[in-house]
Structures are given as structure tokens and as C-alpha cells.
N, C-alpha and C positions, 0 to 999 in steps of 0.2 A: 537464580532463575534456573528452572530445568530446561533441558534442550527441547526446543520447539521444532516442528516441521520445517519452519523457515530457517532455523539455524542449520538444520540438516541439508536443506537446500543450498544454502550459502556455502557450506563447507564441501559440498559435492557429494555428501553421503547418500542423498536422495536426488537422483537426476530430475531436473526440470528444465525445459528450454527457457532460456533468460532472453527476453526481447531488448533488454538494455542492462548494462552493468557498467559502473564506474568503482572508484576506490570506496565510496560511501554507501553505496546502495545497488540493489538489483530491482528489476521489474520482470514480473512473470505474469501469465495469464491466470486468472482465477479458475480453480477446477470446478466451481459450481457457479457460473456466471449468471448474474441478475439482469443482464442487459446485453445487446449484441457485442458491445465492447465493455470488457470488465477486466482491468489489469490491477496488480498490486505493486505498490512502491514500498520496498522493505529496506530498512537500513541494515547495514551489516553489523553495526554496533547493537547488541541486544538491549533494547529498552522495552520493559514489560508494557507500560501504558503511558499514554501522553501526559497524564496527570502526575507521573512520576519524574518528569523531565525537570531540569533546573536551567538556570541561565547559562551554564556551561554547555548545554545541548543547543544553544541558539543557532549556531552555524549549520549544524546538521539538520535541524528542523527546517530552516530556510532552504537548504539545499534540496531536501525532500520534496518540498513545495514546488520548487522551480523544475525538478525532475518530473513531477506530476503533470505541471502545466506543459512542459515540452512533450511528454508522451500524448497528452490530449491533442496537441497541435499535430504531431507526427501520425496519430491514428485517425485524424480527420474529425474529431468531436469537439473541437474547442469552442464552437459557436453554441453548443448546448450539451453540458456535461455535468456531472456531479463528483465531488471529491468528499470522501467520507472517512473519518476516523472513528471507529468504535472504541469505547473506553470502559473496561470492566464487564462482567458478565451481565450486569443489569443493563448495560448499554449496548449489548449485542456482541461484544468481543468474544470470539471463540478460540483464537490463537493468541497467546499472551506474549506477543513480540510486536511491537508497534508497527503498523503498516497503513498506507493510504490506499483506499479503494478509489479507482477512476473509472467511472461508468459513463456510458453514452451510446450513441448510435440509434437511439429512439427517443421520442418525447418521454420524459421522466415525470411521473406523477408524484404528488405528495403522499400517496398512500403508502403504508408501510413504515413510516417514520416513528 
């Protein structure tokens, strides 16, 4: 896998304010937000796409989901938010480093899916 912008943010090569960090992942604001609240949960382990994960990634994937839910609660959007994982170019993925979009802060429509 080539070095992505997320890998460069994780390594500190590209500065980006982290709103959360632990040994497994970081959370940053999306640079092109699609809702009033739009953060990204990014694993430190470089995984290209969700469909490339295996059973050995189970604990990390569960951790990412728990962090996404925790962030929704802390950001005050838990009662109405969306968690998105784009997979592959045809699925809208533009950075090929697995990440979860957490969006909320407004009523989200079904348009654009």
C-alpha cells in the first residue's frame, strides 16, 4: 500500500489536530465536512479497504466501531447520526486507508447514497 494522507497524519508528517487518539486509532475532523459534525475514525494499522480485512482484524474493527460510537456521544449527535465506510473507488472511497465517517448535527436525508 502506498503512503496515504492518513498514514502521514498518523506519523506526524502532516499536522492535523487530533480530537481523539489511542494506541489503535485517531479521530480527526473531515477537511470537507458533509454535515455540521463530520469526523473520521482512522486505524493506525494501514488497512486499504474493509473488504480486505480478515478474522485477525476483528478486535481492531470492533474497537473502531466503539470509538465511533463514543465520539458520537461526546460530540452530542448520538441520537441521530450516520456511520459510513466507503469501500473501493466505485463505493466512493477516495483515500485507500480504511476509515469510518461519523456525521451528524442535522437531519440526514437518504439523498446521495
